[in-house]
MIDOSE-1310 file (N, C-alpha, C; in nm, 2 decimals, decimal comma, always signed):
residues 106
mais	-0,02/+18,31/+11,08/+0,06/+18,36/+10,97/+0,21/+18,35/+11,00; +0,27/+18,25/+10,96/+0,41/+18,23/+10,99/+0,50/+18,28/+10,88; +0,59/+18,38/+10,91/+0,67/+18,44/+10,81/+0,82/+18,40/+10,83; +0,88/+18,36/+10,73/+1,02/+18,32/+10,74/+1,10/+18,37/+10,62
fsnk	+1,23/+18,39/+10,65/+1,32/+18,45/+10,54/+1,44/+18,36/+10,53; +1,48/+18,34/+10,40/+1,61/+18,28/+10,38/+1,70/+18,39/+10,32; +1,82/+18,35/+10,27/+1,91/+18,45/+10,21/+1,85/+18,51/+10,08; +1,77/+18,43/+10,01/+1,71/+18,47/+9,88/+1,56/+18,48/+9,88
htnv	+1,49/+18,41/+9,96/+1,34/+18,41/+9,95/+1,27/+18,43/+10,08; +1,14/+18,46/+10,06/+1,05/+18,48/+10,17/+0,94/+18,38/+10,16; +0,90/+18,33/+10,28/+0,79/+18,23/+10,28/+0,68/+18,28/+10,38; +0,56/+18,26/+10,35/+0,44/+18,29/+10,44/+0,35/+18,17/+10,44
qfin	+0,31/+18,13/+10,56/+0,22/+18,01/+10,57/+0,11/+18,04/+10,67; -0,01/+18,00/+10,65/-0,11/+18,00/+10,75/-0,12/+17,85/+10,79; -0,10/+17,84/+10,92/-0,09/+17,70/+10,98/-0,20/+17,68/+11,09; -0,27/+17,57/+11,08/-0,36/+17,53/+11,18/-0,28/+17,45/+11,29
ddeq	-0,25/+17,51/+11,40/-0,17/+17,44/+11,50/-0,23/+17,32/+11,56; -0,36/+17,32/+11,57/-0,43/+17,20/+11,63/-0,42/+17,08/+11,54; -0,43/+17,10/+11,41/-0,43/+16,99/+11,31/-0,29/+16,97/+11,26; -0,19/+17,06/+11,30/-0,06/+17,05/+11,24/-0,06/+17,04/+11,09
rtlv	-0,13/+17,14/+11,03/-0,14/+17,13/+10,89/-0,13/+17,28/+10,83; -0,06/+17,29/+10,72/-0,06/+17,42/+10,65/-0,18/+17,44/+10,57; -0,25/+17,55/+10,59/-0,38/+17,57/+10,52/-0,35/+17,64/+10,38; -0,27/+17,75/+10,39/-0,24/+17,83/+10,27/-0,09/+17,87/+10,28
gatt	-0,02/+17,89/+10,17/+0,11/+17,94/+10,18/+0,15/+18,01/+10,05; +0,25/+18,09/+10,05/+0,30/+18,15/+9,93/+0,45/+18,18/+9,96; +0,53/+18,19/+9,85/+0,67/+18,21/+9,86/+0,71/+18,29/+9,74; +0,83/+18,36/+9,75/+0,88/+18,43/+9,64/+0,96/+18,34/+9,55
kggd	+0,99/+18,22/+9,59/+1,07/+18,12/+9,51/+0,99/+18,08/+9,39; +1,05/+18,10/+9,27/+0,99/+18,06/+9,15/+0,89/+18,16/+9,10; +0,87/+18,27/+9,17/+0,78/+18,37/+9,12/+0,85/+18,49/+9,07; +0,78/+18,58/+9,01/+0,83/+18,70/+8,95/+0,81/+18,82/+9,05
fakg	+0,88/+18,82/+9,16/+0,87/+18,92/+9,26/+0,99/+19,01/+9,26; +0,96/+19,14/+9,28/+1,07/+19,24/+9,30/+1,14/+19,21/+9,43; +1,26/+19,26/+9,44/+1,34/+19,24/+9,57/+1,30/+19,35/+9,67; +1,32/+19,32/+9,79/+1,30/+19,42/+9,90/+1,16/+19,44/+9,93
iaga	+1,13/+19,56/+9,97/+0,99/+19,60/+10,02/+0,88/+19,58/+9,92; +0,91/+19,61/+9,79/+0,81/+19,60/+9,68/+0,77/+19,45/+9,67; +0,87/+19,36/+9,67/+0,84/+19,22/+9,66/+0,76/+19,17/+9,78; +0,80/+19,22/+9,90/+0,73/+19,18/+10,02/+0,58/+19,23/+10,02
ealg	+0,56/+19,34/+9,97/+0,42/+19,39/+9,96/+0,34/+19,31/+9,86; +0,40/+19,27/+9,75/+0,33/+19,18/+9,65/+0,30/+19,05/+9,71; +0,40/+18,99/+9,79/+0,38/+18,86/+9,86/+0,27/+18,87/+9,96; +0,26/+18,98/+10,04/+0,16/+19,00/+10,13/+0,02/+19,01/+10,07
klva	+0,01/+19,08/+9,96/-0,12/+19,08/+9,89/-0,16/+18,95/+9,83; -0,07/+18,88/+9,78/-0,09/+18,74/+9,72/-0,14/+18,65/+9,83; -0,07/+18,64/+9,94/-0,10/+18,54/+10,04/-0,24/+18,58/+10,11; -0,27/+18,71/+10,12/-0,40/+18,75/+10,17/-0,51/+18,71/+10,08
ekat	-0,49/+18,72/+9,95/-0,59/+18,68/+9,86/-0,62/+18,53/+9,87; -0,51/+18,45/+9,88/-0,52/+18,31/+9,89/-0,59/+18,27/+10,02; -0,56/+18,34/+10,13/-0,61/+18,31/+10,26/-0,76/+18,34/+10,26; -0,80/+18,46/+10,21/-0,94/+18,49/+10,21/-1,02/+18,40/+10,12
gagi	-0,96/+18,35/+10,01/-1,02/+18,25/+9,92/-1,04/+18,12/+9,99; -0,96/+18,09/+10,09/-0,97/+17,96/+10,17/-1,06/+17,98/+10,29; -1,12/+18,10/+10,30/-1,21/+18,12/+10,42/-1,14/+18,17/+10,54; -1,02/+18,21/+10,54/-0,95/+18,27/+10,65/-0,97/+18,42/+10,65
kaav	-1,02/+18,47/+10,76/-1,06/+18,61/+10,77/-0,96/+18,69/+10,86; -0,90/+18,61/+10,96/-0,81/+18,68/+11,05/-0,69/+18,58/+11,09; -0,58/+18,64/+11,12/-0,46/+18,56/+11,16/-0,38/+18,64/+11,26; -0,29/+18,56/+11,33/-0,19/+18,62/+11,42/-0,06/+18,59/+11,36
vdrg	+0,03/+18,69/+11,37/+0,16/+18,68/+11,30/+0,26/+18,61/+11,39; +0,33/+18,51/+11,34/+0,44/+18,45/+11,40/+0,56/+18,50/+11,32; +0,63/+18,59/+11,38/+0,74/+18,65/+11,30/+0,87/+18,58/+11,31; +0,87/+18,46/+11,38/+0,99/+18,38/+11,38/+1,11/+18,44/+11,44
gfry	+1,10/+18,53/+11,53/+1,21/+18,60/+11,59/+1,26/+18,72/+11,52; +1,21/+18,75/+11,40/+1,25/+18,86/+11,33/+1,18/+18,99/+11,38; +1,25/+19,10/+11,38/+1,20/+19,23/+11,43/+1,09/+19,27/+11,33; +0,99/+19,34/+11,39/+0,87/+19,39/+11,31/+0,91/+19,52/+11,24
hgrl	+0,98/+19,51/+11,12/+1,02/+19,62/+11,04/+1,05/+19,57/+10,90; +1,08/+19,66/+10,81/+1,12/+19,62/+10,68/+1,03/+19,53/+10,60; +1,08/+19,42/+10,55/+1,00/+19,33/+10,47/+0,89/+19,26/+10,55; +0,92/+19,23/+10,67/+0,81/+19,16/+10,75/+0,69/+19,26/+10,77
kaiv	+0,72/+19,38/+10,81/+0,62/+19,48/+10,83/+0,54/+19,51/+10,69; +0,61/+19,51/+10,58/+0,55/+19,53/+10,45/+0,45/+19,41/+10,42; +0,49/+19,29/+10,45/+0,40/+19,18/+10,43/+0,27/+19,19/+10,51; +0,29/+19,22/+10,63/+0,17/+19,23/+10,72/+0,08/+19,34/+10,68
esan	+0,14/+19,46/+10,66/+0,06/+19,58/+10,62/-0,01/+19,56/+10,49; +0,06/+19,49/+10,39/+0,00/+19,47/+10,26/-0,12/+19,37/+10,28; -0,10/+19,27/+10,36/-0,21/+19,17/+10,38/-0,33/+19,24/+10,45; -0,31/+19,33/+10,54/-0,41/+19,41/+10,60/-0,49/+19,49/+10,50
ragl	-0,41/+19,56/+10,41/-0,48/+19,64/+10,30/-0,56/+19,55/+10,21; -0,52/+19,43/+10,19/-0,59/+19,34/+10,10/-0,71/+19,28/+10,17; -0,74/+19,31/+10,29/-0,86/+19,27/+10,35/-0,85/+19,16/+10,46; -0,73/+19,12/+10,49/-0,71/+19,02/+10,60/-0,68/+19,09/+10,73
avga	-0,75/+19,05/+10,83/-0,73/+19,11/+10,97/-0,61/+19,03/+11,03; -0,50/+19,10/+11,04/-0,37/+19,05/+11,09/-0,33/+19,12/+11,21; -0,31/+19,04/+11,32/-0,26/+19,10/+11,44/-0,14/+19,03/+11,50; -0,10/+19,07/+11,61/+0,02/+19,01/+11,67/-0,01/+18,99/+11,82
lsks	+0,05/+18,89/+11,88/+0,04/+18,87/+12,02/+0,15/+18,95/+12,09; +0,12/+19,02/+12,20/+0,22/+19,08/+12,27/+0,28/+18,98/+12,37; +0,39/+19,02/+12,44/+0,45/+18,93/+12,53/+0,36/+18,89/+12,65; +0,27/+18,97/+12,68/+0,18/+18,95/+12,79/+0,06/+18,86/+12,76
etvs	+0,04/+18,83/+12,63/-0,07/+18,75/+12,58/-0,03/+18,61/+12,56; -0,12/+18,52/+12,59/-0,10/+18,38/+12,56/-0,22/+18,32/+12,49; -0,20/+18,21/+12,42/-0,31/+18,14/+12,35/-0,35/+18,03/+12,44; -0,48/+18,02/+12,46/-0,53/+17,91/+12,54/-0,54/+17,78/+12,46
ndad	-0,50/+17,67/+12,51/-0,50/+17,54/+12,44/-0,63/+17,46/+12,48; -0,72/+17,52/+12,56/-0,84/+17,46/+12,60/-0,93/+17,44/+12,48; -0,98/+17,32/+12,46/-1,07/+17,29/+12,34/-1,19/+17,37/+12,34; -1,25/+17,42/+12,45/-1,37/+17,49/+12,46/-1,35/+17,64/+12,44
nndv	-1,22/+17,69/+12,46/-1,20/+17,83/+12,45/-1,06/+17,85/+12,38; -1,07/+17,89/+12,25/-0,95/+17,92/+12,18/-0,92/+18,06/+12,16; -0,98/+18,15/+12,25/-0,96/+18,29/+12,24/-0,83/+18,33/+12,30; -0,78/+18,45/+12,26/-0,65/+18,50/+12,32/-0,69/+18,56/+12,45
ea	-0,61/+18,53/+12,55/-0,63/+18,58/+12,69/-0,52/+18,67/+12,72; -0,55/+18,78/+12,80/-0,45/+18,88/+12,84/-0,39/+18,84/+12,98
């Protein structure tokens, strides 16, 4: 779950890193979203519904260097409330690139 912000809009994408392909995405651009936290919550709910519809049950957050607060936190928590299991990697966790084991290792 990659989240990015521009000066006017917010984008959320679910990306398969192995295939280098975007599976599902949503943006506030062109939509009727409120500004601030309310819009972020609506975007989180929308993208969670799209993701579960595409068969995605869990995701890891790529916050793109943004602090986990405000709109970013609202997107993640809203997606969680909508039924998507969303987590984050801590600094001590790494993702294995081994084809036989794609689990998160501590």
